[in-house]
C-alpha positions as CSV (number, residue, x, y, z in Angstrom):
1,M,288.6,153.9,15.3
2,A,289.6,155.3,18.7
3,D,293.0,156.4,17.3
4,G,291.2,158.2,14.4
5,T,288.8,159.9,16.8
6,T,291.6,161.0,19.1
7,G,293.6,162.3,16.1
8,Q,290.7,164.3,14.8
9,S,290.0,165.7,18.3
10,S,293.6,166.8,18.6
11,V,293.4,168.6,15.2
12,I,290.2,170.3,16.2
13,G,291.7,171.3,19.5
14,A,294.8,172.7,17.8
15,L,292.7,174.7,15.3
16,S,290.5,176.1,18.1
17,L,293.4,177.1,20.3
18,S,295.0,178.8,17.3
19,V,291.9,180.8,16.4
20,I,291.0,181.8,20.0
21,S,294.6,182.9,21.0
22,S,295.2,184.7,17.7
23,V,292.0,186.7,17.8
24,A,292.7,187.5,21.5
25,I,296.2,188.7,20.8
26,V,295.1,190.9,17.8
27,I,292.5,192.6,20.0
28,C,295.1,193.1,22.8
29,N,297.7,194.4,20.4
30,K,295.2,196.7,18.7
31,A,294.5,198.3,22.1
32,L,298.2,198.5,22.8
33,I,299.3,199.9,19.5
34,G,296.2,201.9,18.5
35,T,294.7,203.1,21.8
36,L,297.8,203.3,24.0
37,D,300.0,204.5,21.2
38,F,302.7,201.8,21.4
39,P,303.8,201.4,17.7
40,F,306.7,199.0,18.2
41,A,305.2,195.9,16.7
42,T,308.5,194.1,15.7
43,T,310.1,194.7,19.1
44,L,306.9,193.5,20.8
45,T,307.1,190.3,18.7
46,S,310.7,189.7,19.9
47,W,309.5,190.0,23.5
48,H,306.7,187.4,22.6
49,L,309.4,184.9,21.5
50,V,311.6,185.6,24.5
51,V,308.7,184.9,26.9
52,T,307.8,181.8,24.9
53,F,311.3,180.4,25.2
54,C,311.5,181.2,28.9
55,T,308.1,179.5,29.4
56,L,309.2,176.4,27.6
57,F,312.6,176.4,29.4
58,M,310.8,176.4,32.7
59,A,308.5,173.6,31.5
60,K,311.5,171.6,30.5
61,R,313.2,172.1,33.9
62,L,310.0,170.9,35.5
63,N,310.0,167.8,33.2
64,L,306.7,168.9,31.6
65,I,308.2,168.7,28.1
66,E,311.0,166.5,26.7
67,S,313.9,168.0,24.9
68,K,315.0,166.1,21.9
69,S,318.3,166.7,20.1
70,V,318.1,167.5,16.4
71,D,320.5,168.8,13.8
72,V,321.8,172.1,15.1
73,R,322.2,173.7,11.6
74,T,318.6,172.9,10.7
75,V,317.2,174.4,13.9
76,V,319.4,177.5,13.7
77,F,318.5,178.2,10.1
78,F,314.8,177.5,10.8
79,G,314.8,180.0,13.6
80,L,316.7,182.7,11.7
81,L,314.4,182.3,8.7
82,N,311.2,182.6,10.7
83,G,312.6,185.6,12.6
84,T,313.5,187.2,9.3
85,S,310.1,186.5,7.7
86,I,308.4,188.3,10.6
87,G,310.6,191.3,10.3
88,L,310.1,191.4,6.5
89,L,306.3,191.3,6.8
90,N,306.4,194.2,9.3
91,L,308.8,196.1,7.0
92,T,306.6,195.5,4.0
93,L,303.8,197.4,5.6
94,G,306.1,200.4,5.9
95,F,306.9,200.5,2.2
96,N,303.5,199.6,0.8
97,S,299.9,200.6,1.2
98,V,297.6,198.6,3.5
99,G,295.8,197.2,0.4
100,F,299.0,195.9,-1.1
101,Y,300.1,194.5,2.3
102,Q,296.8,192.5,2.4
103,M,297.4,191.2,-1.1
104,T,300.9,190.2,0.1
105,K,299.4,188.0,2.8
106,L,296.9,186.6,0.4
107,A,299.7,185.6,-2.0
108,I,301.2,183.3,0.7
109,I,298.6,180.5,-0.1
110,P,299.1,180.2,-3.8
111,F,302.8,180.5,-3.4
112,T,302.8,177.7,-0.8
113,V,300.7,175.5,-3.1
114,M,303.2,176.2,-5.9
115,L,306.3,175.3,-3.8
116,E,304.7,172.2,-2.4
117,T,303.6,171.1,-5.8
118,F,307.0,171.6,-7.6
119,F,309.4,170.8,-4.8
120,L,307.6,168.3,-2.6
121,G,305.4,166.6,-5.2
122,K,302.2,167.3,-3.3
123,K,299.0,167.1,-5.3
124,F,296.1,169.5,-4.9
125,S,292.8,168.6,-6.5
126,A,290.8,171.0,-8.7
127,Q,288.1,171.2,-6.1
128,V,290.6,172.3,-3.4
129,K,292.2,174.9,-5.7
130,F,288.7,176.2,-6.5
131,S,287.8,176.6,-2.8
132,L,291.1,178.4,-2.2
133,L,290.3,180.8,-5.0
134,I,286.9,181.6,-3.5
135,L,288.5,182.1,-0.1
136,L,291.2,184.4,-1.4
137,F,288.6,186.4,-3.4
138,G,286.4,186.9,-0.4
139,V,289.2,188.0,2.0
140,G,290.6,190.3,-0.7
141,Y,287.2,191.8,-1.4
142,A,286.6,192.4,2.3
143,S,290.0,193.8,3.3
144,A,291.9,195.1,0.4
145,T,291.5,198.7,-0.8
146,D,294.2,200.6,-2.7
147,L,297.0,198.7,-4.4
148,Q,299.8,201.3,-4.8
149,L,303.0,199.7,-6.0
150,N,306.6,200.7,-5.7
151,L,309.8,198.8,-6.5
152,M,311.3,198.5,-3.0
153,G,307.9,197.6,-1.5
154,S,307.4,194.9,-4.1
155,V,310.9,193.4,-3.5
156,L,310.3,193.3,0.2
157,A,306.8,191.8,-0.3
158,F,308.3,189.0,-2.5
159,L,311.0,188.3,0.1
160,A,308.4,188.2,2.9
161,I,306.2,185.8,1.0
162,L,309.1,183.5,0.1
163,T,310.5,183.4,3.7
164,T,307.1,182.9,5.2
165,C,306.1,180.1,2.8
166,V,309.5,178.3,3.2
167,G,309.4,178.6,7.0
168,Q,305.9,177.2,7.3
169,I,306.6,174.3,4.9
170,M,309.7,173.5,6.9
171,T,307.8,173.6,10.2
172,N,305.7,170.7,8.9
173,T,308.6,168.9,7.2
174,I,311.0,169.1,10.2
175,Q,308.4,167.8,12.6
176,K,307.6,164.8,10.4
177,K,311.1,163.9,9.2
178,L,312.9,164.4,12.5
179,N,310.0,163.0,14.5
180,I,309.8,165.8,17.0
181,S,306.8,167.5,18.5
182,S,305.7,171.1,17.9
183,T,306.7,172.0,21.4
184,Q,310.2,170.5,21.0
185,L,310.7,172.4,17.7
186,L,309.4,175.7,19.1
187,Y,311.6,175.3,22.2
188,Q,314.8,174.8,20.2
189,S,314.1,177.4,17.5
190,S,312.6,180.3,19.5
191,P,315.9,181.6,20.8
192,F,317.1,182.2,17.2
193,Q,313.8,183.7,16.1
194,A,313.9,186.0,19.1
195,G,317.6,186.9,18.5
196,V,316.9,188.1,15.0
197,L,314.0,190.3,16.1
198,V,315.6,191.6,19.3
199,I,318.5,192.9,17.2
200,S,316.5,194.2,14.2
201,G,313.2,195.1,16.0
202,P,314.2,198.6,17.3
203,F,315.6,199.6,13.9
204,V,312.6,198.4,12.0
205,D,310.2,200.1,14.4
206,S,312.2,203.3,14.4
207,F,312.1,203.3,10.6
208,L,308.3,202.7,10.5
209,S,307.2,204.9,13.4
210,H,310.1,207.5,13.6
211,R,310.2,206.9,17.3
212,N,312.6,205.1,19.7
213,V,311.3,202.1,21.7
214,F,313.9,202.8,24.4
215,S,312.8,206.4,25.0
216,Y,309.1,205.5,25.1
217,G,307.2,206.6,28.3
218,Y,306.1,203.3,29.7
219,T,303.1,203.5,32.0
220,S,301.6,200.8,34.2
221,I,298.7,200.3,31.8
222,V,301.0,199.9,28.8
223,C,303.2,197.5,30.8
224,S,300.2,195.5,31.8
225,F,299.0,195.1,28.1
226,I,302.6,194.2,27.1
227,I,302.7,191.4,29.7
228,L,299.2,190.2,28.7
229,S,300.2,190.3,25.0
230,C,303.4,188.2,25.8
231,L,301.4,185.6,27.8
232,I,298.8,185.2,25.0
233,A,301.7,185.0,22.5
234,V,302.9,181.8,24.2
235,S,299.7,180.1,23.2
236,V,299.8,181.7,19.7
237,N,303.3,180.4,19.0
238,F,302.6,177.0,20.4
239,S,299.3,176.6,18.4
240,T,301.0,177.8,15.2
241,F,303.6,175.0,15.3
242,L,300.9,172.5,16.5
243,V,298.5,173.3,13.6
244,I,301.2,173.2,10.9
245,G,302.6,170.0,12.3
246,K,299.2,168.3,12.4
247,T,297.7,169.6,9.2
248,S,299.6,171.5,6.5
249,P,301.0,175.0,5.7
250,V,298.1,175.7,3.4
251,T,295.5,174.7,6.0
252,Y,297.3,177.0,8.4
253,Q,297.0,179.9,6.0
254,V,293.3,179.2,5.4
255,L,292.9,179.3,9.2
256,G,294.8,182.6,9.2
257,H,292.2,184.1,6.8
258,L,289.5,182.8,9.1
259,K,291.1,184.8,11.9
260,T,291.2,187.9,9.6
261,C,287.5,187.6,9.1
262,L,286.8,187.1,12.8
263,V,289.0,190.1,13.7
264,L,287.1,192.2,11.2
265,A,283.8,191.0,12.6
266,F,285.0,191.7,16.2
267,G,286.1,195.2,15.1
268,Y,282.7,195.9,13.6
269,T,280.6,194.6,16.5
270,L,282.7,195.3,19.6
271,L,285.1,198.2,18.6
272,H,282.6,199.9,16.3
273,D,285.1,200.1,13.4
274,P,283.5,201.5,10.2
275,F,282.3,198.9,7.7
276,T,280.5,198.7,4.5
277,I,278.3,196.1,2.7
278,R,281.5,195.2,0.7
279,N,283.1,194.1,4.0
280,V,280.2,191.9,5.0
281,V,279.9,190.3,1.5
282,G,283.6,189.6,1.4
283,I,283.6,187.9,4.8
284,L,280.6,185.7,3.8
285,I,282.3,184.7,0.5
286,A,285.5,183.9,2.4
287,I,283.7,181.8,5.0
288,F,281.9,179.9,2.1
289,G,285.4,179.2,0.6
290,M,286.7,178.0,3.9
291,G,283.7,175.6,4.2
292,L,284.4,174.2,0.8
293,Y,288.1,173.8,1.5
294,S,287.3,171.9,4.7
295,Y,284.7,169.7,3.0
296,F,286.9,168.8,0.0
297,C,290.0,168.1,2.2
298,T,287.9,165.9,4.6
299,R,286.4,164.0,1.6
300,E,289.8,163.4,0.0
301,S,291.3,162.4,3.3
302,K,288.6,159.8,3.9
303,K,289.0,158.6,0.3
304,R,292.8,158.1,0.8
305,S,292.2,156.3,4.1
306,S,289.6,154.0,2.5
307,E,291.9,153.2,-0.4
308,T,294.8,152.4,2.0
309,K,292.5,150.0,4.0
310,H,291.5,148.1,0.9
311,Q,295.1,147.6,-0.3
312,T,296.5,144.1,0.1
313,P,299.3,144.0,2.8
314,L,302.7,143.2,1.3
315,L,305.8,141.9,2.9
316,V,308.6,144.4,2.8
317,S,311.7,142.8,1.2
318,S,315.2,144.0,1.6
319,S,315.2,145.4,-1.9
320,A,312.1,147.4,-1.1
321,V,313.8,148.9,1.9
322,K,316.4,150.3,-0.3
323,N,313.7,152.3,-2.2
324,I,312.5,154.0,0.9
325,D,313.2,157.8,0.8
326,T,316.1,158.5,3.1
327,T,316.9,161.9,1.6
328,P,318.3,164.1,4.5
329,L,316.4,167.1,5.6
330,L,317.7,170.3,3.9
331,T,319.6,172.4,6.3
332,S,319.5,175.4,4.2
333,K,316.1,176.3,5.7
334,N,315.1,177.2,9.1
């Protein structure tokens, strides 16, 4: 009972940390990009990852975290894929309307469900699928506007969805199959994620903003917000790996849409962003869908736990051991 309570508390803690840090960094970056006119989002993300790695490196030197060796090819590919997905998501916004970009982010959940169903054999009940449908409708109704399509934008959106889904699924799979913590995986993969964005970031930002990050006039206020954004990002990156490792990629995406609703609500109340009754109704529908998703997942988890407890313990024979899945982790992903 104590172990179950502790596990549940750690999940709640991870979810809370992810929500708080993500909302905080969105507000910080909104001030930095919108108010202070610093439009270099991809480059800023690369700095986030560099600071995250440096922080974890110092923690390792102080013996605050344990470094665990894993397959190098797996970690390298994992880092490169995650870095690429971030760049593609930012680039997608440059080729598509805001409405289509929001639909791209919404498509990550059903695409993740499809990948986990077909390739990992994971089962999603009709109730869970129904709650996800309500959630997606609510977020889409609240945030999506125009849906202008173009070929290049559609291709980039598809690649962004694919790389993001695969990266998040692998985050969960690597931690469980290689028995490493979220901190260890983040420490070993962040240099490769940062490397992709450090190299590509200035080009992506130059294409999107038609400005050069190196010729930008940095002021003390801008530098202060950049430092604050990087510090918050350490918590964001850590909580992302923690949540996916303790729950699932789909749950993380549901959490992401909760953050979207909170950011919209903060924008309406604190930043006086314009809003309509459509925004309010959409947020309420999305929150209802999140509640249903949480309820159904908790009920199914308790049901599986109860069924496991009532099963008769069996001795594991040598022939049974041979049937245990020992399929090696795919190294063609990040």
